[in-house]
ROZA-224795 format. One record per residue (C-alpha): x, y, z; residue in one letter. Coordinates in steps of 0.5 Angstrom, whole numbers, plus 500, padded with zeros to 3 digits. Example, Ala and Ser with C-alpha at 12.3 -4.5 7.8 and 13.67 -1.06 7.14 Angstrom:
residues 2
525491516A/527498514S/
//
This chain:
residues 587
841385212M/837391213Y/839398211V/837404215V/838412213A/839417218T/836424218A/835430222G/838437222H/846439222V/850437228D/844434232H/849428233G/847423227K/854421225S/856420233T/850416234L/852411228V/859411231R/856409238A/852404235L/857401230T/864402233G/865405226M/867412223E/861413218P/865420215D/869418209R/873424208W/878428212A/874435211E/868432214E/872429220R/876436221R/869440220R/865436225G/859435220L/857430214T/858433207I/857426203D/854420204L/857415210G/856408211F/857403217A/854397220W/853392226T/850386228E/844387233L/844380234R/845374230P/842374224G/840381224M/845386221T/844393220V/847398215A/847405216F/847410211V/849417214D/846423211V/849430211P/844435215G/847441213H/842445208E/847446202R/848438202F/841436201V/842433194P/847428198N/842427203M/836425198L/841421194A/842417201G/835416203I/832415196G/833407195P/833406203V/826403206P/827406213A/830412217V/833413224L/830421225F/835424230V/833431234V/838434239A/834435246A/838441247D/836445240E/829441239G/826442232W/830446227M/829448219P/833442217Q/829437221S/823440217A/826439210E/828432212H/821430214L/818433208A/823429204A/821423207L/814424207H/815426199A/818419198L/813416202D/818412207V/813409212R/818405217H/822410222G/825411229L/825417233L/832418237V/833424241I/840425242T/844429247R/839428253S/844429258D/844436256L/837438256A/830435258D/829430252P/821430253A/819437250P/824435243A/821428243M/813431244E/814436238H/818431234A/813426234R/807431233A/811433227E/812426224I/805423226A/802428220R/807424215T/807418212S/812415218L/806416222G/806414230E/813412231I/817409237D/822414240A/828413244V/832418248A/840417248V/846420250S/851417245A/858419249P/855417256A/852411253G/845412256T/839410252G/843405248M/841399250S/833401249E/835404242L/838397240Q/831394242V/827399239A/832398232L/830391233E/823392233R/823397227L/827392223L/822386224S/816391221R/820392215I/817388209P/821383206Q/824384199P/823380193D/829377191H/827375184H/825382182A/830385177P/836389179V/836396179R/842398183L/842406184W/849408184I/851413190D/859412189R/864410184S/871409184F/877406182T/881400185I/888399183K/888392180G/881391180S/878397176G/871400177T/867399183V/860402184V/856402191T/849403192G/843400196T/840394193L/833394194A/830388190A/833382187G/840379187R/847380184I/852374183R/859374180I/859373173G/852377172D/851382166E/848388168L/846394164E/849401165V/842405164A/846412162S/850408157L/846402154G/852398155Q/853391159I/858391164A/860384167R/860383175V/867381176R/867381184S/862383190L/863386197Q/858387202S/860390209L/867389207G/866382206H/868378199P/861375197M/859370191S/852373191E/848379195V/841378196D/837385197S/836389202V/844390202A/849395202R/853392196V/860394192A/860392185V/867391181N/865391174V/869390168R/868393161G/866400164I/871406166E/870410172R/869416169D/863414165E/859413171L/856418176R/852418182R/845417179G/847412174D/844405175A/846398174L/840394171L/838387169T/838387162P/832388158E/827389164R/827397165F/825402160R/829409160S/825415159T/825422159Q/817423159V/813421165I/806423167D/806423175V/801424181R/804430185V/803429193H/804436196G/804443193D/798444188P/801442181V/799449178A/803453183S/810449181L/815452178P/816451170K/823447172S/824443179V/829438181M/826430181L/830426186H/829419185I/833413187G/840416188S/839421181A/837428181A/835431175V/832437172S/825437170V/820441166R/813441169V/807441165R/801441169P/795437167L/790436172G/789438180A/795433182D/797431176T/803433171A/807431165R/815431167L/820432161T/827430164L/833433162A/836426162Q/833419161P/832415167L/830407168P/823408171L/817404172R/810405174I/809406181G/816409182D/816414188R/820421187G/821427190L/820434187L/824440190R/825447188N/833448190P/832456189G/827456194A/830450199H/823447198H/820440198V/814441193S/812434194G/812427192G/811424185A/808417184T/810415177V/803413173L/806412166D/813412163V/811411156A/805417155P/802419149P/804425145A/799431147L/799434140A/792435139R/787440141R/784438148R/789432148A/792435155A/785435158A/783428156T/790426158R/788429165A/782425165A/785419164V/790420169L/785421175T/783414174E/790411175L/793410182D/801408180G/800400180R/802397174A/796393173D/796389167E/788389165H/789397166S/795398162E/792394156L/785397157H/788404156R/794402151R/789397147R/795394143I/802393147A/808388146R/809384152R/816386153E/814393153D/809392159L/814388163E/819394162R/814398165M/814394171G/807390169V/807383171T/804380164V/800373165T/796374158S/798370152R/800374146P/795374140V/801374135A/809374137G/810378143D/803382142W/798383147L/791386145V/785387150E/780382149E/774387147S/779391142V/781384139W/773382138R/772389135Q/778388130L/775381128R/769385126S/772390122E/777386118L/771383113P/769391112R/776393111V/777387105V/770389102A/772396102D/778395098W/775390093L/770395092R/775400089D/779394086H/775389083P/780386079L/785384085E/784378089P/785382095G/788387099P/796387101P/797385108V/800392109D/794395107V/790392112V/794393117R/794401116Q/786400115G/786397122L/791402125H/795396127L/803396129P/805390126D/803385120R/803379124S/797382128L/793381121V/795374120H/793372127A/786376125L/785372119V/780366119T/776363114P/773365109P/779370109L/786367108A/793370107V/795368100Q/801371097A/802377101G/794379100R/788378104V/783374100V/777370100R/777363100T/770362097S/769363090Q/770370088Q/765374084A/767378078L/764384076P/758383071A/761386065P/766381065I/762376067V/758377060R/764378056A/767371059L/760368057Q/761370050R/769367050I/766361053R/761360048T/766360042D/771356046L/766350047E/765350040A/773350038N/777349045P/784351042F/782357038A/784362043A/780369042P/784374038P/787380042T/782385038E/776381040L/778381048L/780388047T/773390044S/770386050L/773390055G/778384057L/785387058G/791384062P/788386069R/781383067E/784376064L/788376071A/782376075A/778371071A/784367071A/785367079R/777365080V/778359075G/774362069A/780362064L/787359064V/792364061R/798360057I/801366055A/800374055D/793375051G/792368050V/787364054V/783358054L/778354058L/780351065P/779344062D/783345056S/790343059I/787336061Q/783336054H/790337050A/794332054A/789327052K/789329045T/796329044L/796322048G/793319041T/799321037L/805317035P/810319040Q/814323040P/811328036F/813335033T/810342034V/806342028S/803335029D/800338036A/798344032R/794340027K/791335032A/789341037L/786344031G/790351033T/795356031T/803356033R/800362037R/797357042V/800351040A/807353042V/806356049P/801351051L/806345050L/811349054E/806350059L/805342059L/812341059D/812345066R/807341069K/810335067G/805332062V/810332056T/817332056Q/821336051R/827332047L/834334044P/831334037D/825339040D/820333039R/816332045R/812326048R/807324053I/811322059R/810315061G/809313053S/812308049R/816311043P/
//
């Protein structure tokens, strides 16, 4: 299916032309038919030839209904531009053309109607000259008289030619169905209609309602009045949704493939049209079928930041239209450059941002986005419209290659700086390193750490032998000399304190293997455990604490915690009568 919108001045015969082409009445409301003008969007369709069906979105031409017109042409790829031969180019002809140019519509056909009432040549020449200066460029033109039927066969041939030039849609793209109508059908519930510009919708699909953040299930589908099990783009489609009430929806809402779009209220755009400096502080942004008031903050000569009155599901490269409704003026088109722009809180941040935007062209390029953002989640980039091919470095996190190399080189410095201020600690906590490297997630620290660094017990530590401060090394040497002479005569607390070996210093010495702590303030040499096991193995089994104390030549202060440590290590076994034996020994 192909979808084409009409455009042109009020009462130039758009609806009459659609009626003649399709045999259907595009005006939906009795008021429209009574007054003879289109007030809201109308829809009709026909089969030009087998395999080529075209649906028309008939838009109003009256100035008062321009927002309705913009809702109709927003999602549509091609236009049937209508000018009456007897009236020629008119104010709404110019505004509709400005809107099409702002939206960058590139496929169209000019139809001169009422050619039986006046020579169509002057109107055709004038209209083609106006249209040629816009995104539509040089387009075909046909003169017709719908009531008389003249020129209609030529129009059909020209339509077929136009449709054959329209690019094929991406059926595998995520769905974003901009809603242009919502209503209730008794026995079915809520129904919404729109132009499916890309993707595919099937019965049973779950679609997110952008404004609500809720999931709606597709109960049934219709396209061109026929029930369907699935509908491919491009198509006019009616979707019966379950789980959403009709009064919760409005024109400008969208049904989305879940988790594939980002709803945003702040975007950076390039403006195609009036100079940014001349824009009012507040204008209307028309995009898809939505119309939202936005605040304008100029950044560069043709770039601006727009703050939306309500969030919309937008992607990089989306094209919208800026209109000043008070002046009845189309200010220009707006290409979305960024849907997640940085805050502009610092001095000269706006000027810096303007320089960045100068380099952007509205294409969702992975390399460009990652280069600017440095670190980003894969899902976040995909929601912006970026096709991601890079492999995440950790979890869902992507890091620009040069940034990753820089982080690897900075990691040892961050660890060394922290250890210099905390010489008795094994290493900085992972979260301290994360903050030092300005990383958004702890998993990135784990991915960065490579030998000789490692993550142990929530800290980034050196796996090679760690050096202790010189005063501690000298104090340990004194302790080592005493313990080598008497291995189980643990130095008294008073001596440790006088040597500057408090709990933190002893913990640091134990971490590097210089000592073994068997209790608070009780330390021995590392080989004392093996030595004790060997000595106790020579005793008659089982033995008492007193037997062990005498064999080791120590006090209960050392013997009791040493035996408890041997119990925990499985060297000794404590019996019900509080005696012990070496495991594996015979009574």
